C-alpha positions in Angstrom: 0.0 0.0 0.0 2.2 2.8 -1.3 0.9 6.4 -1.0 2.2 9.0 -3.4 3.4 12.2 -1.9 5.3 15.2 -3.1 8.9 14.6 -3.9 10.0 17.1 -1.3 8.6 14.9 1.5 11.4 12.4 1.2 14.4 14.5 0.2 17.2 14.7 2.7 18.7 18.1 3.4 22.0 18.5 1.4 24.2 18.3 4.5 22.9 14.8 5.1 23.8 13.3 1.8 26.0 10.3 2.7 29.5 10.4 1.3 29.2 14.0 0.2 32.0 16.4 1.1 32.0 20.1 1.0 33.6 21.9 -1.9 36.6 23.7 -0.3 38.0 25.1 -3.5 38.0 28.9 -3.3 36.4 30.9 -6.0 38.7 32.7 -8.4 38.2 36.1 -6.9 38.6 35.1 -3.2 41.6 35.3 -0.9 42.4 32.3 1.2 43.7 33.3 4.7 45.5 31.1 7.1 44.7 30.8 10.8 46.7 33.2 13.0 48.5 30.2 14.5 48.6 27.2 12.2 49.3 24.9 15.1 45.8 25.7 16.4 43.6 25.5 13.3 40.3 27.3 13.8 41.2 28.2 17.4 40.4 24.7 18.6 42.2 23.8 21.8 42.9 20.3 23.1 40.9 19.4 26.2 42.4 17.8 29.2 40.9 14.4 30.1 39.7 15.8 33.4 37.4 18.1 31.5 39.2 21.4 32.5 40.4 23.8 29.8 43.9 23.1 28.5 46.6 25.7 29.1 49.2 26.7 26.5 51.7 24.4 28.3 49.4 21.4 27.8 49.1 21.8 24.0 50.9 19.3 21.9 52.3 21.0 18.8 51.7 19.6 15.4 55.2 18.7 14.2 56.3 18.2 10.6 57.9 14.8 9.7 61.4 14.6 11.1 60.9 18.0 13.0 62.4 18.0 16.5 60.3 19.3 19.3 61.0 22.9 20.2 62.0 23.9 16.7 60.0 26.5 14.7 58.5 26.1 11.3 61.6 27.5 9.7 63.3 24.2 10.6 60.6 22.1 8.9 61.7 20.1 5.9 61.9 21.9 2.6 58.6 22.2 0.8 56.5 21.9 4.0 54.6 25.0 4.5 52.1 26.3 7.1 49.3 25.1 4.9 50.6 21.5 5.3 50.4 21.8 9.1 46.7 22.8 9.1 43.8 20.4 9.1 42.3 19.4 5.8 38.7 20.8 5.7 37.5 17.6 4.0 38.6 15.7 7.1 36.4 18.1 9.2 33.3 17.5 7.1 33.1 13.8 7.7 29.3 13.9 8.2 26.5 14.5 10.5 26.6 11.0 11.9 30.0 11.5 13.5 29.1 14.9 14.9 25.7 13.8 16.3 27.2 10.6 17.8 30.1 12.5 19.3 27.8 14.8 21.2 25.5 12.0 22.2 22.1 13.5 21.4 19.0 11.4 22.0 17.8 9.7 18.9 14.5 11.6 18.8 16.5 14.9 18.7 18.8 13.6 16.0 15.8 12.6 13.9 14.5 16.2 13.9 17.6 17.0 11.8 16.7 14.3 9.3 12.9 14.2 9.0 11.1 17.2 7.5 8.7 19.0 10.0 5.6 18.0 8.1 6.6 14.3 8.3 7.7 14.4 11.9 4.5 13.2 13.5 4.2 10.1 11.4 7.9 9.2 11.8 7.7 9.7 15.6 4.6 7.6 15.9 6.1 4.7 14.0 9.4 4.7 15.8 7.7 5.1 19.2 5.5 2.1 18.6 8.2 -0.1 16.9 11.2 0.5 19.2 10.3 3.1 21.8 13.2 5.1 20.5 15.7 2.5 21.7 18.6 2.1 19.3 19.3 -1.4 20.6 15.7 -2.7 20.6 15.2 -6.3 19.5 11.9 -7.9 18.7 12.0 -11.2 20.6 9.8 -13.0 18.1 11.1 -11.8 14.7 14.6 -10.6 15.5 13.9 -7.1 14.0 16.5 -4.7 15.3 17.0 -1.0 16.0 15.0 2.2 15.9 13.1 1.3 12.7 13.0 -2.5 13.5 14.8 -3.5 10.3 14.3 -7.2 9.4 16.9 -8.5 8.7 18.8 -5.9 10.6 21.8 -6.1 8.2 19.7 -4.2 5.7 20.8 -1.0 7.5 24.4 -1.7 6.3 23.3 0.3 3.2 23.5 3.5 5.3 26.8 2.6 7.2 28.9 -0.1 8.7 28.1 1.2 12.2 24.4 0.4 12.0 24.3 -1.8 15.1 25.3 1.1 17.4 24.8 4.4 15.6 21.3 6.0 15.9 22.1 8.3 13.0 22.7 5.4 10.6 19.6 3.7 11.8 17.5 6.9 11.4 18.8 7.6 7.9 18.0 4.0 6.9 14.5 4.1 8.5 13.6 7.4 6.9 14.8 6.2 3.5 12.8 2.9 4.0 9.6 4.8 4.8 10.0 7.0 1.8 10.8 4.2 -0.6 8.2 1.7 0.6 5.3 4.0 1.6 6.1 7.4 0.0 6.6 9.2 3.3 6.7 8.7 7.1 3.1 10.0 7.3 2.0 7.3 4.9 4.0 4.7 6.8 2.2 5.7 10.0 -1.2 5.5 8.2 -0.2 1.9 7.1 0.9 1.1 10.7 -2.4 2.2 12.2 -4.3 -0.3 10.0 -1.8 -3.2 10.2 0.1 -2.6 13.5 3.4 -3.2 11.6 5.0 -1.4 8.7 
């Protein structure tokens, strides 16, 4: 029972496209500036394990290959510039899943970044009834697993290798599944209400 909806109901925001990386090539008429101190790109400071703010003495400098501690950039091997010592922006844009997992938001909050507002109610109802928003939920009779109760659970591998533990991967898979099979999360909820499964 597939219900047709507008194409926009199941389009992921551009920053959620898996595998996509930001274009970091500057336009022809722009100037690229380096951070004031390339050893602290973007002003990010290391954090002590105790949770207190690191001091300048606690910072570990980024050294060039074969560069001795305590030497300045002038002693770096020939051809190694300040640019080589800064972080690659593509490494920093590794995806929403890493960012959301790192800050440990609850799955229902993460889902609000994935599901369009007009589809939220249906998505929330299906997930609430299927797994109670438990990332590790297992159906004892069927073996369905995760937030969206995938059966078999290994289907979620299409969204990422970390599907058993990452709520972002599970939510992306579940949203994609609802859109492909039913047309939208709201249509999936309408189906669930009639059949008590989706």
